[in-house]
Biopython code that builds the backbone (N, CA, C, O; Angstrom):
import numpy as np
from Bio.PDB.StructureBuilder import StructureBuilder

atoms = [
    (1, "UNK", "N", (0.828, -1.189, 0.000)),
    (1, "UNK", "CA", (0.000, 0.000, 0.000)),
    (1, "UNK", "C", (0.873, 1.253, 0.000)),
    (1, "UNK", "O", (0.510, 2.267, -0.596)),
    (2, "UNK", "N", (2.023, 1.179, 0.671)),
    (2, "UNK", "CA", (2.915, 2.336, 0.741)),
    (2, "UNK", "C", (3.443, 2.708, -0.646)),
    (2, "UNK", "O", (3.541, 3.888, -0.984)),
    (3, "UNK", "N", (3.778, 1.704, -1.435)),
    (3, "UNK", "CA", (4.295, 1.957, -2.783)),
    (3, "UNK", "C", (3.193, 2.560, -3.653)),
    (3, "UNK", "O", (3.440, 3.488, -4.424)),
    (4, "UNK", "N", (1.991, 2.033, -3.526)),
    (4, "UNK", "CA", (0.860, 2.527, -4.315)),
    (4, "UNK", "C", (0.572, 3.992, -4.017)),
    (4, "UNK", "O", (0.372, 4.781, -4.941)),
    (5, "UNK", "N", (0.548, 4.369, -2.739)),
    (5, "UNK", "CA", (0.288, 5.765, -2.394)),
    (5, "UNK", "C", (1.450, 6.661, -2.826)),
    (5, "UNK", "O", (1.236, 7.812, -3.204)),
    (6, "UNK", "N", (2.667, 6.145, -2.773)),
    (6, "UNK", "CA", (3.815, 6.933, -3.233)),
    (6, "UNK", "C", (3.719, 7.217, -4.725)),
    (6, "UNK", "O", (4.010, 8.325, -5.175)),
    (7, "UNK", "N", (3.312, 6.216, -5.483)),
    (7, "UNK", "CA", (3.147, 6.403, -6.927)),
    (7, "UNK", "C", (2.053, 7.424, -7.212)),
    (7, "UNK", "O", (2.210, 8.276, -8.087)),
    (8, "UNK", "N", (0.955, 7.343, -6.485)),
    (8, "UNK", "CA", (-0.134, 8.296, -6.688)),
    (8, "UNK", "C", (0.275, 9.714, -6.313)),
    (8, "UNK", "O", (-0.120, 10.667, -6.985)),
    (9, "UNK", "N", (1.060, 9.868, -5.249)),
    (9, "UNK", "CA", (1.552, 11.198, -4.864)),
    (9, "UNK", "C", (2.460, 11.750, -5.957)),
    (9, "UNK", "O", (2.366, 12.927, -6.304)),
    (10, "UNK", "N", (3.330, 10.919, -6.495)),
    (10, "UNK", "CA", (4.227, 11.370, -7.564)),
    (10, "UNK", "C", (3.438, 11.769, -8.819)),
    (10, "UNK", "O", (3.769, 12.758, -9.474)),
    (11, "UNK", "N", (2.406, 11.005, -9.148)),
    (11, "UNK", "CA", (1.565, 11.361, -10.293)),
    (11, "UNK", "C", (0.843, 12.690, -10.064)),
    (11, "UNK", "O", (0.735, 13.507, -10.979)),
    (12, "UNK", "N", (0.357, 12.901, -8.853)),
    (12, "UNK", "CA", (-0.328, 14.160, -8.551)),
    (12, "UNK", "C", (0.649, 15.331, -8.615)),
    (12, "UNK", "O", (0.297, 16.407, -9.099)),
    (13, "UNK", "N", (1.869, 15.129, -8.134)),
    (13, "UNK", "CA", (2.875, 16.187, -8.222)),
    (13, "UNK", "C", (3.246, 16.470, -9.674)),
    (13, "UNK", "O", (3.470, 17.620, -10.052)),
    (14, "UNK", "N", (3.308, 15.418, -10.482)),
    (14, "UNK", "CA", (3.589, 15.603, -11.914)),
    (14, "UNK", "C", (2.462, 16.395, -12.581)),
    (14, "UNK", "O", (2.721, 17.233, -13.444)),
    (15, "UNK", "N", (1.223, 16.136, -12.188)),
    (15, "UNK", "CA", (0.094, 16.903, -12.729)),
    (15, "UNK", "C", (0.150, 18.367, -12.313)),
    (15, "UNK", "O", (-0.224, 19.248, -13.087)),
    (16, "UNK", "N", (0.611, 18.628, -11.103)),
    (16, "UNK", "CA", (0.767, 20.012, -10.657)),
    (16, "UNK", "C", (1.787, 20.732, -11.532)),
    (16, "UNK", "O", (1.555, 21.854, -11.982)),
    (17, "UNK", "N", (2.916, 20.072, -11.764)),
    (17, "UNK", "CA", (3.961, 20.674, -12.594)),
    (17, "UNK", "C", (3.449, 20.892, -14.017)),
    (17, "UNK", "O", (3.688, 21.944, -14.611)),
    (18, "UNK", "N", (2.752, 19.907, -14.557)),
    (18, "UNK", "CA", (2.207, 20.038, -15.911)),
    (18, "UNK", "C", (1.229, 21.196, -16.010)),
    (18, "UNK", "O", (1.266, 21.967, -16.969)),
    (19, "UNK", "N", (0.359, 21.319, -15.022)),
    (19, "UNK", "CA", (-0.630, 22.397, -15.053)),
    (19, "UNK", "C", (0.008, 23.764, -14.852)),
    (19, "UNK", "O", (-0.502, 24.762, -15.359)),
    (20, "UNK", "N", (1.107, 23.824, -14.127)),
    (20, "UNK", "CA", (1.815, 25.097, -13.985)),
    (20, "UNK", "C", (2.347, 25.557, -15.335)),
    (20, "UNK", "O", (2.384, 26.754, -15.619)),
    (21, "UNK", "N", (2.757, 24.605, -16.167)),
    (21, "UNK", "CA", (3.256, 24.988, -17.491)),
    (21, "UNK", "C", (2.139, 25.499, -18.391)),
    (21, "UNK", "O", (2.414, 26.200, -19.365)),
    (22, "UNK", "N", (0.901, 25.171, -18.095)),
    (22, "UNK", "CA", (-0.234, 25.638, -18.903)),
    (22, "UNK", "C", (-0.738, 27.020, -18.496)),
    (22, "UNK", "O", (-1.548, 27.617, -19.205)),
    (23, "UNK", "N", (-0.268, 27.527, -17.368)),
    (23, "UNK", "CA", (-0.750, 28.816, -16.890)),
    (23, "UNK", "C", (-0.261, 29.957, -17.777)),
    (23, "UNK", "O", (0.888, 29.985, -18.218)),
    (24, "UNK", "N", (-1.162, 30.882, -18.019)),
    (24, "UNK", "CA", (-0.813, 32.127, -18.692)),
    (24, "UNK", "C", (-0.857, 33.215, -17.617)),
    (24, "UNK", "O", (-1.931, 33.601, -17.156)),
    (25, "UNK", "N", (0.314, 33.700, -17.228)),
    (25, "UNK", "CA", (0.380, 34.612, -16.092)),
    (25, "UNK", "C", (-0.143, 36.013, -16.418)),
    (25, "UNK", "O", (-0.397, 36.800, -15.506)),
    (26, "UNK", "N", (-0.307, 36.331, -17.695)),
    (26, "UNK", "CA", (-0.873, 37.627, -18.072)),
    (26, "UNK", "C", (-2.398, 37.620, -17.948)),
    (26, "UNK", "O", (-2.998, 38.633, -17.587)),
    (27, "UNK", "N", (-3.016, 36.489, -18.244)),
    (27, "UNK", "CA", (-4.470, 36.321, -18.107)),
    (27, "UNK", "C", (-4.730, 35.029, -17.330)),
    (27, "UNK", "O", (-5.079, 34.009, -17.925)),
    (28, "UNK", "N", (-4.563, 35.067, -16.009)),
    (28, "UNK", "CA", (-4.599, 33.814, -15.243)),
    (28, "UNK", "C", (-5.975, 33.161, -15.113)),
    (28, "UNK", "O", (-6.053, 31.968, -14.818)),
    (29, "UNK", "N", (-7.055, 33.904, -15.322)),
    (29, "UNK", "CA", (-8.384, 33.324, -15.115)),
    (29, "UNK", "C", (-9.185, 33.206, -16.403)),
    (29, "UNK", "O", (-10.415, 33.189, -16.370)),
    (30, "UNK", "N", (-8.500, 33.124, -17.531)),
    (30, "UNK", "CA", (-9.200, 33.004, -18.812)),
    (30, "UNK", "C", (-8.692, 31.796, -19.573)),
    (30, "UNK", "O", (-7.494, 31.509, -19.573)),
    (31, "UNK", "N", (-9.601, 31.093, -20.218)),
    (31, "UNK", "CA", (-9.241, 29.986, -21.101)),
    (31, "UNK", "C", (-8.600, 28.812, -20.382)),
    (31, "UNK", "O", (-9.103, 28.331, -19.366)),
    (32, "UNK", "N", (-7.480, 28.364, -20.932)),
    (32, "UNK", "CA", (-6.800, 27.190, -20.386)),
    (32, "UNK", "C", (-6.193, 27.447, -19.007)),
    (32, "UNK", "O", (-5.958, 26.507, -18.247)),
    (33, "UNK", "N", (-5.943, 28.704, -18.687)),
    (33, "UNK", "CA", (-5.369, 29.008, -17.377)),
    (33, "UNK", "C", (-6.349, 28.680, -16.253)),
    (33, "UNK", "O", (-5.938, 28.220, -15.187)),
    (34, "UNK", "N", (-7.624, 28.911, -16.480)),
    (34, "UNK", "CA", (-8.627, 28.585, -15.463)),
    (34, "UNK", "C", (-8.676, 27.075, -15.242)),
    (34, "UNK", "O", (-8.783, 26.612, -14.107)),
    (35, "UNK", "N", (-8.598, 26.316, -16.321)),
    (35, "UNK", "CA", (-8.580, 24.859, -16.212)),
    (35, "UNK", "C", (-7.310, 24.400, -15.493)),
    (35, "UNK", "O", (-7.338, 23.455, -14.705)),
    (36, "UNK", "N", (-6.204, 25.079, -15.775)),
    (36, "UNK", "CA", (-4.941, 24.733, -15.120)),
    (36, "UNK", "C", (-5.026, 25.001, -13.618)),
    (36, "UNK", "O", (-4.533, 24.202, -12.821)),
    (37, "UNK", "N", (-5.648, 26.120, -13.223)),
    (37, "UNK", "CA", (-5.815, 26.398, -11.793)),
    (37, "UNK", "C", (-6.662, 25.330, -11.117)),
    (37, "UNK", "O", (-6.349, 24.898, -10.007)),
    (38, "UNK", "N", (-7.718, 24.906, -11.770)),
    (38, "UNK", "CA", (-8.571, 23.854, -11.211)),
    (38, "UNK", "C", (-7.781, 22.551, -11.099)),
    (38, "UNK", "O", (-7.905, 21.838, -10.103)),
    (39, "UNK", "N", (-6.980, 22.237, -12.099)),
    (39, "UNK", "CA", (-6.146, 21.029, -12.059)),
    (39, "UNK", "C", (-5.113, 21.085, -10.961)),
    (39, "UNK", "O", (-4.854, 20.075, -10.307)),
    (40, "UNK", "N", (-4.517, 22.239, -10.743)),
    (40, "UNK", "CA", (-3.534, 22.395, -9.663)),
    (40, "UNK", "C", (-4.206, 22.206, -8.313)),
    (40, "UNK", "O", (-3.673, 21.518, -7.442)),
    (41, "UNK", "N", (-5.370, 22.813, -8.136)),
    (41, "UNK", "CA", (-6.091, 22.682, -6.860)),
    (41, "UNK", "C", (-6.506, 21.234, -6.601)),
    (41, "UNK", "O", (-6.377, 20.735, -5.483)),
    (42, "UNK", "N", (-7.001, 20.568, -7.637)),
    (42, "UNK", "CA", (-7.429, 19.174, -7.481)),
    (42, "UNK", "C", (-6.240, 18.268, -7.166)),
    (42, "UNK", "O", (-6.349, 17.375, -6.326)),
    (43, "UNK", "N", (-5.125, 18.488, -7.824)),
    (43, "UNK", "CA", (-3.939, 17.669, -7.571)),
    (43, "UNK", "C", (-3.399, 17.916, -6.166)),
    (43, "UNK", "O", (-2.960, 16.987, -5.489)),
    (44, "UNK", "N", (-3.434, 19.169, -5.736)),
    (44, "UNK", "CA", (-2.985, 19.494, -4.387)),
    (44, "UNK", "C", (-3.871, 18.808, -3.346)),
    (44, "UNK", "O", (-3.372, 18.290, -2.347)),
    (45, "UNK", "N", (-5.172, 18.804, -3.581)),
    (45, "UNK", "CA", (-6.097, 18.109, -2.673)),
    (45, "UNK", "C", (-5.827, 16.608, -2.654)),
    (45, "UNK", "O", (-5.898, 15.976, -1.600)),
    (46, "UNK", "N", (-5.519, 16.039, -3.813)),
    (46, "UNK", "CA", (-5.215, 14.609, -3.886)),
    (46, "UNK", "C", (-3.961, 14.280, -3.087)),
    (46, "UNK", "O", (-3.913, 13.262, -2.396)),
    (47, "UNK", "N", (-2.947, 15.133, -3.178)),
    (47, "UNK", "CA", (-1.720, 14.913, -2.410)),
    (47, "UNK", "C", (-2.025, 14.956, -0.919)),
    (47, "UNK", "O", (-1.562, 14.099, -0.167)),
    (48, "UNK", "N", (-2.789, 15.932, -0.492)),
    (48, "UNK", "CA", (-3.129, 16.032, 0.932)),
    (48, "UNK", "C", (-3.911, 14.823, 1.418)),
    (48, "UNK", "O", (-3.635, 14.296, 2.495)),
    (49, "UNK", "N", (-4.879, 14.381, 0.635)),
    (49, "UNK", "CA", (-5.681, 13.218, 1.026)),
    (49, "UNK", "C", (-4.804, 11.970, 1.128)),
    (49, "UNK", "O", (-4.950, 11.182, 2.062)),
    (50, "UNK", "N", (-3.903, 11.792, 0.176)),
    (50, "UNK", "CA", (-3.025, 10.618, 0.208)),
    (50, "UNK", "C", (-2.067, 10.661, 1.396)),
    (50, "UNK", "O", (-1.789, 9.626, 2.003)),
    (51, "UNK", "N", (-1.565, 11.839, 1.731)),
    (51, "UNK", "CA", (-0.678, 11.940, 2.894)),
    (51, "UNK", "C", (-1.436, 11.688, 4.192)),
    (51, "UNK", "O", (-0.902, 11.056, 5.103)),
    (52, "UNK", "N", (-2.663, 12.168, 4.288)),
    (52, "UNK", "CA", (-3.486, 11.885, 5.467)),
    (52, "UNK", "C", (-3.761, 10.393, 5.565)),
    (52, "UNK", "O", (-3.720, 9.826, 6.657)),
    (53, "UNK", "N", (-4.040, 9.752, 4.438)),
    (53, "UNK", "CA", (-4.282, 8.312, 4.421)),
    (53, "UNK", "C", (-3.046, 7.549, 4.909)),
    (53, "UNK", "O", (-3.157, 6.607, 5.693)),
    (54, "UNK", "N", (-1.870, 7.966, 4.435)),
    (54, "UNK", "CA", (-0.633, 7.279, 4.840)),
    (54, "UNK", "C", (-0.381, 7.443, 6.336)),
    (54, "UNK", "O", (0.034, 6.493, 7.000)),
    (55, "UNK", "N", (-0.627, 8.632, 6.871)),
    (55, "UNK", "CA", (-0.443, 8.868, 8.298)),
    (55, "UNK", "C", (-1.432, 8.038, 9.110)),
    (55, "UNK", "O", (-1.075, 7.499, 10.157)),
    (56, "UNK", "N", (-2.660, 7.933, 8.640)),
    (56, "UNK", "CA", (-3.656, 7.136, 9.368)),
    (56, "UNK", "C", (-3.283, 5.655, 9.374)),
    (56, "UNK", "O", (-3.534, 4.955, 10.356)),
    (57, "UNK", "N", (-2.689, 5.177, 8.287)),
    (57, "UNK", "CA", (-2.245, 3.779, 8.261)),
    (57, "UNK", "C", (-1.113, 3.546, 9.246)),
    (57, "UNK", "O", (-1.060, 2.497, 9.888)),
    (58, "UNK", "N", (-0.200, 4.512, 9.375)),
    (58, "UNK", "CA", (0.883, 4.386, 10.361)),
    (58, "UNK", "C", (0.334, 4.345, 11.777)),
    (58, "UNK", "O", (0.792, 3.558, 12.606)),
    (59, "UNK", "N", (-0.647, 5.192, 12.051)),
    (59, "UNK", "CA", (-1.264, 5.200, 13.380)),
    (59, "UNK", "C", (-1.950, 3.869, 13.642)),
    (59, "UNK", "O", (-1.853, 3.324, 14.742)),
    (60, "UNK", "N", (-2.642, 3.346, 12.640)),
    (60, "UNK", "CA", (-3.317, 2.054, 12.787)),
    (60, "UNK", "C", (-2.323, 0.932, 13.073)),
    (60, "UNK", "O", (-2.588, 0.063, 13.903)),
    (61, "UNK", "N", (-1.178, 0.949, 12.386)),
    (61, "UNK", "CA", (-0.151, -0.071, 12.628)),
    (61, "UNK", "C", (0.387, 0.022, 14.043)),
    (61, "UNK", "O", (0.593, -1.006, 14.688)),
    (62, "UNK", "N", (0.622, 1.236, 14.544)),
    (62, "UNK", "CA", (1.128, 1.405, 15.905)),
    (62, "UNK", "C", (0.107, 0.968, 16.939)),
    (62, "UNK", "O", (0.470, 0.418, 17.979)),
    (63, "UNK", "N", (-1.171, 1.211, 16.659)),
    (63, "UNK", "CA", (-2.212, 0.783, 17.590)),
    (63, "UNK", "C", (-2.294, -0.739, 17.645)),
    (63, "UNK", "O", (-2.522, -1.305, 18.714)),
    (64, "UNK", "N", (-2.111, -1.406, 16.508)),
    (64, "UNK", "CA", (-2.161, -2.859, 16.467)),
    (64, "UNK", "C", (-0.937, -3.493, 17.117)),
    (64, "UNK", "O", (-1.027, -4.602, 17.645)),
    (65, "UNK", "N", (0.213, -2.806, 17.087)),
    (65, "UNK", "CA", (1.412, -3.322, 17.759)),
    (65, "UNK", "C", (1.260, -3.310, 19.265)),
    (65, "UNK", "O", (1.810, -4.178, 19.943)),
    (66, "UNK", "N", (0.532, -2.354, 19.804)),
    (66, "UNK", "CA", (0.371, -2.220, 21.251)),
    (66, "UNK", "C", (-0.586, -3.235, 21.833)),
    (66, "UNK", "O", (-0.636, -3.392, 23.053)),
    (67, "UNK", "N", (-1.337, -3.921, 21.017)),
    (67, "UNK", "CA", (-2.301, -4.899, 21.529)),
    (67, "UNK", "C", (-1.658, -6.207, 21.824)),
    (67, "UNK", "O", (-2.330, -7.141, 22.262)),
]
sb = StructureBuilder()
sb.init_structure("model")
sb.init_model(0)
sb.init_chain("A")
sb.init_seg("    ")
for serial, (resi, resn, name, xyz) in enumerate(atoms, 1):
    if name == "N":
        sb.init_residue(resn, " ", resi, " ")
    sb.init_atom(name, np.array(xyz, "f"), 0.0, 1.0, " ", f" {name:<3s}", serial, name[0])
structure = sb.get_structure()
């Protein structure tokens, strides 16, 4: 599971980088730039969710060791 979440985090980070290249800094909220902002926000949320999931799995493992 750790490898799977790591791969997903790397893919989300790659999407963030890709969407940054699509931004037009002169007109940031028009056309493809708006889609790029939405993609960056969605990828950032995915990274946060995956990191929270990984932390919760670590906590679960520690709780099971104490039993």
